Structures are given as C-alpha cells and as structure tokens.
C-alpha positions as CSV (number, residue, x, y, z in Angstrom):
1,M,142.0,-20.8,60.7
2,E,138.4,-19.7,61.9
3,D,136.0,-22.6,62.6
4,Y,133.4,-21.6,59.7
5,I,130.4,-23.8,59.7
6,V,129.1,-22.1,56.5
7,E,131.1,-20.4,53.6
8,M,129.5,-18.9,50.5
9,R,132.3,-17.9,48.1
10,H,131.8,-15.5,45.0
11,I,128.1,-16.3,44.7
12,T,126.3,-14.8,41.7
13,K,122.6,-15.4,40.9
14,R,120.7,-13.9,38.0
15,F,117.0,-13.7,37.2
16,P,115.4,-12.1,34.1
17,G,116.2,-8.6,34.1
18,I,118.0,-8.5,37.5
19,V,121.2,-9.6,39.1
20,A,120.0,-10.8,42.6
21,N,123.5,-11.6,44.0
22,D,126.7,-10.3,42.5
23,D,130.0,-11.9,43.7
24,V,128.9,-12.3,47.2
25,T,131.1,-14.0,49.8
26,I,130.2,-14.6,53.4
27,Q,131.7,-16.8,56.1
28,I,129.7,-17.7,59.2
29,K,131.2,-19.1,62.5
30,R,129.8,-22.0,64.4
31,G,127.5,-20.8,67.2
32,E,127.0,-17.2,66.3
33,V,124.0,-15.3,65.3
34,Y,124.8,-13.8,61.9
35,A,122.6,-11.2,60.3
36,L,122.1,-10.5,56.8
37,L,120.9,-6.7,56.4
38,G,119.6,-5.0,53.5
39,E,116.7,-3.2,51.7
40,N,113.6,-5.1,50.4
41,G,115.0,-6.6,47.1
42,A,118.7,-6.4,48.2
43,G,119.2,-10.1,47.4
44,K,119.1,-11.4,51.2
45,S,116.4,-14.2,50.7
46,T,117.8,-15.3,47.4
47,L,121.3,-15.9,48.9
48,M,119.7,-18.0,51.7
49,S,117.5,-19.7,49.4
50,M,120.7,-21.1,47.6
51,L,122.1,-22.2,51.1
52,F,118.8,-24.1,51.7
53,G,118.9,-25.7,48.1
54,M,116.0,-23.9,46.5
55,Y,118.1,-22.2,43.8
56,E,121.5,-23.2,42.4
57,P,124.1,-20.3,42.1
58,D,125.1,-19.4,38.6
59,K,128.7,-18.9,39.9
60,G,130.5,-19.6,43.1
61,E,130.5,-22.4,45.6
62,I,129.2,-23.4,49.0
63,L,131.0,-25.1,51.8
64,I,129.4,-26.6,54.9
65,R,131.7,-27.5,57.9
66,G,134.7,-27.2,55.4
67,E,133.2,-29.6,52.7
68,K,132.1,-28.2,49.2
69,V,128.5,-29.1,48.6
70,S,126.0,-29.0,45.8
71,F,122.3,-29.0,46.6
72,R,119.7,-30.2,44.2
73,S,116.8,-29.4,46.6
74,S,116.0,-28.4,50.0
75,N,116.1,-32.1,51.1
76,D,119.7,-32.1,50.3
77,A,120.2,-29.0,52.7
78,S,118.1,-30.6,55.3
79,A,120.3,-33.8,55.3
80,L,123.2,-31.6,56.1
81,G,121.5,-30.0,59.1
82,I,120.2,-26.9,57.5
83,G,116.7,-25.5,58.3
84,M,114.8,-22.6,57.2
85,V,111.8,-20.6,58.6
86,H,110.4,-18.8,55.5
87,Q,108.4,-15.5,55.6
88,H,105.2,-17.4,54.5
89,F,104.9,-20.5,56.7
90,K,104.7,-24.0,55.0
91,L,102.1,-25.6,57.3
92,V,98.9,-27.6,56.8
93,D,96.1,-25.8,58.5
94,N,93.8,-28.8,59.4
95,Y,96.8,-30.7,60.8
96,T,97.8,-30.6,64.5
97,V,101.3,-29.0,65.5
98,A,102.8,-32.5,65.8
99,E,101.4,-33.9,62.6
100,N,103.0,-30.9,60.7
101,I,106.2,-31.3,62.4
102,V,106.7,-35.1,61.8
103,L,105.3,-35.0,58.2
104,G,107.6,-37.0,56.1
105,R,109.7,-38.3,59.1
106,E,106.9,-39.9,61.1
107,P,108.0,-42.1,64.0
108,M,106.5,-45.5,63.1
109,T,105.3,-48.4,65.3
110,K,103.7,-51.8,64.5
111,V,100.2,-52.8,65.3
112,L,99.6,-56.6,66.0
113,G,103.3,-56.9,65.4
114,F,103.4,-56.3,61.6
115,L,101.0,-53.5,60.5
116,P,103.0,-50.2,60.2
117,C,101.3,-47.3,62.1
118,V,102.4,-43.7,62.8
119,N,103.1,-43.4,66.6
120,M,101.5,-40.0,67.3
121,K,101.7,-40.6,70.9
122,D,105.6,-40.8,70.6
123,A,105.6,-37.8,68.3
124,N,103.6,-35.7,70.8
125,R,106.0,-36.4,73.5
126,Q,109.1,-35.7,71.5
127,I,107.7,-32.4,70.5
128,A,106.5,-31.3,73.8
129,E,110.0,-32.1,75.1
130,L,111.6,-30.0,72.6
131,S,109.2,-27.2,73.0
132,K,109.9,-27.2,76.8
133,R,113.7,-27.4,76.2
134,F,113.9,-24.4,74.1
135,G,111.0,-22.3,75.8
136,L,108.7,-22.4,72.7
137,E,105.5,-22.9,74.7
138,V,103.8,-24.9,71.9
139,N,101.0,-27.5,72.4
140,P,101.6,-30.5,70.1
141,T,97.9,-31.4,69.8
142,D,96.7,-27.9,68.8
143,K,95.3,-27.5,65.2
144,I,97.2,-25.0,63.1
145,E,94.2,-23.2,61.9
146,C,93.5,-22.3,65.5
147,L,96.9,-20.8,66.2
148,P,98.0,-17.1,66.0
149,V,100.8,-16.3,63.6
150,S,103.6,-16.1,66.4
151,V,102.7,-19.7,67.5
152,R,102.7,-20.8,63.8
153,Q,106.1,-19.4,63.6
154,R,107.3,-21.4,66.6
155,V,105.9,-24.6,64.9
156,E,108.3,-24.0,62.0
157,I,111.1,-23.6,64.4
158,L,110.2,-26.9,66.0
159,K,110.0,-28.5,62.7
160,M,113.8,-27.6,62.2
161,L,114.8,-28.8,65.7
162,Y,112.8,-32.1,65.2
163,R,114.9,-32.6,62.0
164,E,117.9,-32.0,64.1
165,A,119.1,-28.8,62.1
166,D,122.0,-27.0,63.7
167,I,122.2,-24.3,61.0
168,L,118.9,-22.4,61.4
169,I,118.0,-19.6,58.9
170,F,115.2,-17.1,59.7
171,D,113.8,-15.2,56.8
172,E,112.3,-11.8,58.1
173,P,111.0,-13.6,61.2
174,T,109.5,-10.4,62.8
175,A,107.7,-9.0,59.8
176,V,104.3,-10.1,60.9
177,L,104.7,-10.1,64.7
178,T,103.7,-7.5,67.4
179,P,106.3,-5.9,69.6
180,Q,105.6,-8.3,72.4
181,E,105.9,-11.3,70.0
182,I,109.2,-9.9,68.6
183,D,110.6,-9.7,72.2
184,F,109.6,-13.4,72.9
185,L,111.1,-14.6,69.5
186,L,114.5,-12.8,70.2
187,K,114.5,-14.6,73.5
188,I,114.0,-18.0,71.7
189,I,116.9,-17.2,69.4
190,G,119.0,-16.5,72.5
191,E,118.0,-19.9,73.8
192,L,118.8,-21.6,70.4
193,R,122.3,-20.0,70.4
194,K,122.8,-21.2,74.0
195,G,121.9,-24.7,72.7
196,G,124.6,-24.8,70.2
197,K,122.9,-23.7,67.1
198,T,124.2,-21.4,64.4
199,I,121.6,-18.7,63.6
200,I,121.4,-16.8,60.3
201,L,118.9,-13.9,60.6
202,I,117.5,-12.2,57.3
203,T,116.2,-8.8,58.2
204,H,116.0,-5.2,57.7
205,K,115.3,-4.1,61.3
206,I,118.5,-2.6,62.7
207,E,117.3,-2.5,66.4
208,E,116.7,-6.3,66.3
209,I,120.3,-6.9,65.0
210,K,121.7,-4.7,67.8
211,K,119.9,-6.8,70.4
212,I,120.8,-10.3,69.2
213,A,123.5,-10.6,66.3
214,D,127.1,-10.9,66.7
215,R,128.1,-10.0,63.2
216,C,126.2,-8.4,60.3
217,A,126.8,-8.5,56.5
218,I,125.1,-5.7,54.7
219,L,123.8,-6.1,51.1
220,H,122.8,-3.4,48.7
221,R,121.3,-4.0,45.4
222,G,122.8,-7.4,45.3
223,K,126.4,-6.6,46.3
224,L,128.1,-7.1,49.7
225,V,129.0,-3.7,51.2
226,D,130.7,-4.9,54.3
227,V,130.7,-7.3,57.2
228,L,130.6,-5.6,60.6
229,D,130.8,-6.3,64.3
230,V,127.5,-5.4,65.6
231,Q,128.5,-4.1,69.1
232,T,131.1,-1.7,67.6
233,T,129.0,-0.2,64.7
234,S,126.2,2.4,65.2
235,S,122.7,2.0,64.0
236,Q,123.1,5.1,61.9
237,E,126.2,3.6,60.1
238,M,124.2,0.5,59.4
239,A,121.3,2.4,58.0
240,N,123.5,4.6,55.7
241,M,125.3,1.5,54.4
242,M,122.1,-0.5,53.9
243,V,120.3,2.3,52.0
244,G,123.4,3.8,50.2
245,R,122.8,7.4,51.6
246,Q,122.3,9.3,54.8
247,V,119.1,8.1,56.4
248,E,116.9,10.4,58.5
249,F,115.6,8.5,61.6
250,S,112.8,11.2,62.3
251,S,110.4,12.9,59.8
252,S,110.0,16.6,59.5
253,K,106.5,17.6,59.9
254,S,105.0,21.1,59.7
255,V,102.1,22.5,61.9
256,P,98.8,20.9,60.6
257,N,96.5,23.2,58.5
258,Y,93.1,21.7,59.4
259,Q,90.3,22.0,56.7
260,D,86.7,20.7,56.7
261,T,85.7,17.4,58.1
262,V,86.1,14.5,55.7
263,L,85.3,11.4,57.7
264,E,82.6,11.2,60.4
265,V,82.2,7.8,62.3
266,E,79.3,7.9,64.7
267,H,78.5,5.0,67.2
268,L,80.1,2.4,64.8
269,S,79.7,-1.2,66.0
270,V,81.0,-4.3,64.2
271,R,80.4,-7.9,65.0
272,D,82.6,-10.8,63.8
273,A,81.7,-14.1,62.1
274,N,80.8,-15.6,65.6
275,K,78.3,-12.5,66.3
276,F,80.9,-11.2,68.9
277,E,81.0,-7.4,69.0
278,V,84.6,-6.5,68.1
279,V,84.1,-2.8,67.5
280,K,81.8,-1.2,70.2
281,D,80.2,2.2,69.8
282,V,83.1,4.1,68.3
283,S,82.7,7.7,67.2
284,F,85.4,10.1,65.7
285,Q,86.1,12.6,63.0
286,I,89.1,13.4,60.7
287,R,89.5,16.7,59.0
288,G,91.3,17.4,55.8
289,G,95.0,17.9,56.5
290,E,94.9,15.8,59.7
291,I,96.7,12.5,60.3
292,F,94.4,10.6,62.9
293,A,96.2,7.7,64.2
294,I,94.8,4.8,66.2
295,A,97.1,3.1,68.6
296,G,96.4,-0.2,70.2
297,V,97.6,-3.8,71.0
298,S,96.9,-6.3,68.1
299,G,93.5,-7.7,68.3
300,N,91.6,-4.9,69.9
301,G,89.4,-4.2,67.0
302,Q,91.4,-1.8,65.1
303,G,91.6,-4.0,61.9
304,E,87.8,-4.6,61.9
305,L,87.3,-0.8,62.3
306,A,89.4,0.0,59.2
307,D,87.8,-2.9,57.1
308,A,84.2,-1.6,58.2
309,I,85.0,2.0,57.0
310,A,86.5,0.7,53.8
311,G,83.4,-1.4,53.1
312,M,84.9,-4.9,53.6
313,L,83.0,-5.7,56.7
314,K,79.3,-5.0,57.4
315,T,78.5,-2.7,60.3
316,S,76.1,-3.9,63.0
317,G,75.2,-0.3,64.0
318,G,76.2,3.4,63.4
319,T,77.0,5.7,60.5
320,I,79.9,6.3,58.3
321,R,80.0,9.7,56.5
322,L,82.5,10.8,53.8
323,C,82.4,14.5,52.9
324,G,79.0,14.7,54.5
325,T,77.5,11.7,52.4
326,D,76.3,8.7,54.3
327,V,78.4,5.7,52.8
328,T,77.5,3.1,55.4
329,E,75.6,1.0,52.9
330,Y,77.9,1.8,49.9
331,S,79.8,-0.9,48.2
332,I,83.5,-1.0,48.1
333,R,83.7,0.5,44.6
334,Q,81.2,3.2,45.6
335,R,83.3,4.2,48.5
336,V,86.5,4.3,46.3
337,E,84.6,6.6,43.8
338,A,83.3,8.7,46.6
339,G,86.9,9.4,47.6
340,L,88.4,6.7,49.7
341,S,91.7,4.9,49.3
342,Y,92.8,1.8,51.4
343,I,96.2,0.3,52.2
344,P,95.0,-2.9,54.1
345,E,97.0,-4.9,56.6
346,D,96.5,-8.2,54.7
347,R,98.8,-7.4,51.8
348,H,98.5,-10.7,50.1
349,G,94.9,-11.5,50.9
350,V,93.2,-8.3,49.7
351,G,95.9,-5.8,48.7
352,V,97.1,-7.4,45.5
353,F,96.6,-10.4,43.2
354,M,99.7,-12.3,43.4
355,D,99.4,-14.0,40.0
356,F,98.8,-10.6,38.1
357,D,101.7,-8.7,36.8
358,L,102.8,-5.4,38.4
359,S,101.0,-3.2,35.7
360,Q,97.6,-4.9,36.2
361,N,97.8,-4.5,40.0
362,L,98.7,-0.8,39.8
363,A,95.7,-0.3,37.5
364,L,93.2,-2.2,39.7
365,R,91.3,0.8,40.9
366,Q,90.9,2.4,37.4
367,Y,91.0,-0.5,34.9
368,Y,87.4,-0.1,33.9
369,R,87.7,3.7,33.1
370,E,89.3,5.7,30.5
371,P,92.3,5.6,29.4
372,F,92.6,2.1,30.7
373,A,89.5,0.9,28.9
374,K,87.4,2.2,26.0
375,K,83.8,0.9,25.4
376,G,84.6,-2.2,27.6
377,I,87.9,-3.1,25.9
378,L,91.1,-3.0,28.0
379,D,94.1,-1.0,26.5
380,F,97.2,-2.7,27.9
381,S,99.5,-0.2,26.5
382,Q,98.0,2.3,29.0
383,F,98.5,-0.2,31.8
384,D,102.2,-0.3,30.8
385,S,102.9,3.4,30.5
386,Y,101.0,4.0,33.9
387,A,103.1,1.3,35.6
388,Q,106.4,2.8,34.3
389,R,105.5,6.2,35.7
390,L,104.7,4.8,39.2
391,I,107.6,2.5,39.2
392,G,109.9,5.6,38.8
393,E,108.1,7.8,41.1
394,Y,107.6,5.4,44.0
395,D,111.0,3.5,43.6
396,I,109.2,0.1,43.0
397,R,112.0,-2.5,42.3
398,S,110.9,-4.9,39.7
399,G,113.1,-7.0,37.4
400,Q,110.9,-6.8,34.3
401,G,109.2,-3.4,34.8
402,G,105.4,-3.6,34.6
403,K,105.5,-7.2,33.3
404,T,107.0,-8.5,36.6
405,S,104.8,-11.0,38.4
406,L,103.7,-9.7,41.9
407,R,104.6,-13.1,43.3
408,S,108.3,-12.8,42.4
409,M,108.7,-9.3,44.0
410,S,109.9,-8.8,47.6
411,G,107.3,-8.0,50.3
412,G,108.5,-4.5,50.6
413,N,108.2,-3.8,46.9
414,Q,104.7,-5.3,46.9
415,Q,103.8,-2.8,49.6
416,K,105.2,0.1,47.7
417,A,103.0,-0.9,44.6
418,I,99.9,-1.0,46.9
419,I,100.7,2.5,48.3
420,A,101.4,3.9,44.9
421,R,98.2,2.8,43.5
422,E,96.0,4.1,46.5
423,I,97.8,7.5,46.7
424,E,97.3,7.9,42.9
425,Q,93.6,7.9,43.3
426,H,94.1,11.4,44.8
427,S,91.3,10.5,47.3
428,K,89.9,12.7,50.1
429,L,90.5,10.1,52.6
430,I,93.5,7.4,52.7
431,I,93.3,4.5,55.4
432,F,96.9,3.2,56.1
433,V,96.7,0.0,58.1
434,Q,100.3,-1.1,59.1
435,P,101.8,0.6,56.2
436,T,105.4,0.0,57.1
437,R,105.2,-3.5,58.5
438,G,108.1,-5.5,57.1
439,L,109.8,-2.7,55.2
440,D,113.4,-1.6,55.5
441,I,114.4,1.7,57.1
442,G,114.8,3.5,53.8
443,A,111.3,2.2,52.6
444,I,109.9,3.5,55.9
445,E,111.3,6.8,55.7
446,N,110.0,7.1,52.1
447,I,106.3,6.2,53.1
448,H,106.4,8.4,56.3
449,R,107.4,11.2,53.9
450,Q,104.5,10.2,51.5
451,I,101.9,10.1,54.4
452,I,103.0,13.6,55.6
453,A,102.8,14.8,51.9
454,E,99.3,13.6,51.6
455,R,98.3,15.4,54.8
456,D,99.9,18.6,53.6
457,K,97.8,18.5,50.5
458,G,94.7,18.6,52.6
459,V,93.9,14.8,52.5
460,A,92.4,13.3,55.5
461,V,94.6,10.4,56.8
462,L,93.5,7.5,59.1
463,L,96.7,5.7,60.3
464,I,96.4,2.3,62.1
465,S,99.7,1.0,63.5
466,L,101.0,-1.4,66.1
467,E,104.3,0.6,66.1
468,L,104.0,3.1,68.9
469,D,107.0,5.1,67.7
470,E,105.3,5.4,64.2
471,I,102.2,6.7,65.8
472,M,104.1,9.3,68.0
473,E,106.1,10.6,64.9
474,L,103.3,10.9,62.5
475,A,100.0,11.7,64.4
476,D,98.3,15.0,64.8
477,T,95.5,13.5,66.8
478,I,95.7,10.0,68.6
479,G,92.9,7.7,69.4
480,V,93.6,4.7,71.6
481,I,91.7,1.5,71.1
482,Y,91.1,-1.1,73.7
483,N,88.6,-4.1,73.6
484,G,86.9,-2.4,70.7
485,Q,86.4,0.9,72.4
486,L,88.1,4.3,71.8
487,L,89.2,4.9,75.4
488,K,90.9,8.2,74.6
489,I,91.1,10.8,71.6
490,A,93.5,13.7,72.3
491,D,95.8,16.1,70.3
492,A,99.1,14.1,69.7
493,S,101.1,17.0,71.2
494,T,99.4,16.6,74.7
495,M,100.2,12.8,74.9
496,T,103.6,11.2,75.7
497,S,104.2,7.5,74.5
498,H,103.8,6.5,78.2
499,D,100.5,8.0,78.3
500,V,99.5,6.2,75.0
501,G,100.9,2.9,76.5
502,K,98.8,3.2,79.5
503,Y,95.6,3.5,77.5
504,M,96.7,0.7,75.2
505,M,96.8,-1.6,78.2
506,G,93.1,-0.5,79.1
507,V,93.8,2.0,81.9
508,K,91.1,4.6,81.9
509,E,91.2,8.2,83.0
510,A,90.6,8.9,86.7
C-alpha cells in the first residue's frame, strides 16, 4: 500500500449556483510535490480550502496519515501539521516579520520571576535559524510594510515552518512574482522537499509544474480529469486537458496596418511620494493599429508611466496628447470620455470594487449615462442585461451571473471582467498593464486574441508586461525601460529576446 499522507475521497462542494468540486478523489504521497492544475475557477483553491479547514465538504472524506479527520476550522488543520500560503497574504503591516510569525504562538518568559512577557529575542533567533536553514533570506526584525511582495510570501512560508507544518499548500504562489522571484521560490520549494516536507502546489502555470512537480492532478470545471506523472506528460497534453480543447501556444498576428497617431507622450516625468523621479523624460508615440509594448524588469517606472497616462498620477513635467488633444491636466473621467481605457496592474486596489456585484463592476465606466441612468436615477435592469451579454461574450465564470459578488470570484475571472469592461468602451487607446498575470493558459490565449483583435480594429494599444515572451509575441513596436528611462524604441521584428533582455538590464547601445 502506498504511503499516502493526504487522501481526499469523493469530495463534493457546492455554492449557490455552482458545483465547485464534483466527486474529486486525490491521494498525495509523503515527501512529493503534488500539483493541482486547472483553469481559473476550476475548483483548485476550494478543494485545498477544505483540506485547510476553511470549508467543510458536502460529501466525501479526508484522511491525514491514514486517519479520517473532520476539520471545524483552520486551527484544526494546523494542529495536524497542515499549513497554507494564500494568494492574498494574511500579515499585519505594522508588525515585524517575527511578530507576524509568532502571533498566537508567542515564546514566553517571565520578568522578575513571575510577570509573563513575550520573548522576542528568542523569537528573532528561532526565525533567523529557520530562514537560514531553508534559504529564505528573511530578516526577522524588518517591518512587513517595508517588504516587497516576494519577501512577504517568504514570511508566510516561515509562519508555516514555525508552526512545524509538514504538509505545505501553496495557492497560486507565483501569481504576483517577477520571473526572477519565481525562480527563487521554486528553489525554495525544492529545499523544502529536501527537508522532508510534502508540497501541494495550486497553479495554472504548466512550465512551473514541469520544473518542480512529481505528479499533477488536472481539474476542469470542478471535476478531476486525470492524475499524471509530470516527467512523462507533455506541456501540450496538460494544457489540452486543463482547458478541455486544443490550445494554441502562439498567437496568429497579421501585418500591422498603421493609422494616424493616437497617443503622443513628450518629455514626460513623474515623481513618487518621496519626490524621487521614477519616470525620466520619456517620449514615444502610438499609432492606431499598433501594439506598443514596454519591456522592463519590475520597478523601473513602467507602472508609474501607465498610471500617469491614465490620470492616476500627476506628472512633474511633459505632455500627454490623445488624438491631438492635450490631456495632461484632464481628470480620469475626462480621459475616459476622450477615448482611453485602462486595465491596471493592481486589480483589487483600483480595478474593481470587491464588495460590488459583477453587474455593477461591469457598468462602472458608464453607470451615469443612458441607458444605465435616466435623469440621475439608476436602472438596474440595464446593469443586469449588460452583464449577461458580457458574461457570455468574454467567458466570465460567475455562479450567480451578474449578481455574483466580485469577492467570491477567482482572480482570473475578475481580470476577465475588467478587460471586458474596458474593451467595451470602444476607446481609441487601451492600456494593458500585466493583463495576463495570474491567468491560466486558456485565459491567456483568449486575452492575447482580444488584444490583437483590438489592434486590428485600428485601436492603439499600450502593453506593459514583465513577461518577455508576451512582449515578443504581441508587440509591433518595443520600448525598453530601465531606471525610468526608455533606453530603446524599435520595430519588434528587428529585436530578439536576447536584445531586449540586454536593454532591460541597462546595457546601452555602443
């Protein structure tokens, strides 16, 4: 008999309007990296949330180390050595790394022999030792609010290790990481496996599964399709099973038909909150029917550049023209009405209202105009019919249609909703910032097709992405940003990924 550390047998979980998991059985061996692969909304996170005690299954049973268990809360799962790193980290920003990790399990000492006191010196020492042992490179005395997202993720990993978890669940761990940070995380997962931990990896990124996983369970619309040996299964087979159809790994793109200039950016500069110049004298143009892609390593000013063009950041110098009109001092709404659509990088912070339903989020750009409002009175029946059309056209998975709360939807389907809303403005310029971050291969294929379709309609597209492969596949023109400056602008057909990579690292032309 196999040494299974986790067994989930015939698990079914329903929510209003949707069966999230339908009779799913998985068996995970001690010490392996076991991947759960599936589209956004396939039921991966729901299944693991039941293993971590956040939900109870409607049907089925869970066995840990051969013993049947019933979890009432995540504390019950933690007591059995199960830990989970969620997509959205659960950390207190103004606490230190160590204070976050020991919260609820503080090492205590006694002052004057009788007064109980948290021994932070001992906590800092323990966490520094754990960090060093697993190669996590975390300073226990740093404040969470001062740390980048990749280090915060490592703090969550340390939290599990401090609680002596030996079954570690990672929920979409690379969705918010740069390529360099992803490589480092996969190295950490390898070290955890060497340390005897069992890893469950929830993901939709096949290339990461091929690098690190032993076996892979594929879910499609709540059902288990198959469990595969990763090394003997091709990426194409995995992708086809995950999406339920033949997947194309590259987009077909016709020769561009350039039209008049839509966006002109001249000598643009932007300062951050500390008055530090993060965008420095940037100039470029985008024509109708052109995808102008900006490549760069994260943190080189590309996010601030997009926000400034969209009106979310004030410029410190320069001019922005949209179809010949100076919009530098326009408000966000004025820019939208002048023909600008914006898909932001910060999906939750500025892309949607999490506590609004889907129909309200889809109408955010138009709610104050007819047919959504008449004489200042909102007509919610128009919200509903508009939402139903977009749900169908853009394949937005939502359990209760337009009434679905955004908070209850998967990250990928939230992103589909934002893209649907912005494309439906029929704008002259669409800015896409990290449009496929956190999405599965089927959704990426679909969004790439939509971007090319907008370009073929004569729309000017500004694409900002950290994915070099995405840049090379979609761009007609490439601008490479480094330290807030555009080092190079060239026709995409004249540049290789090696060339772009050199400029991304700050190498200037001879």
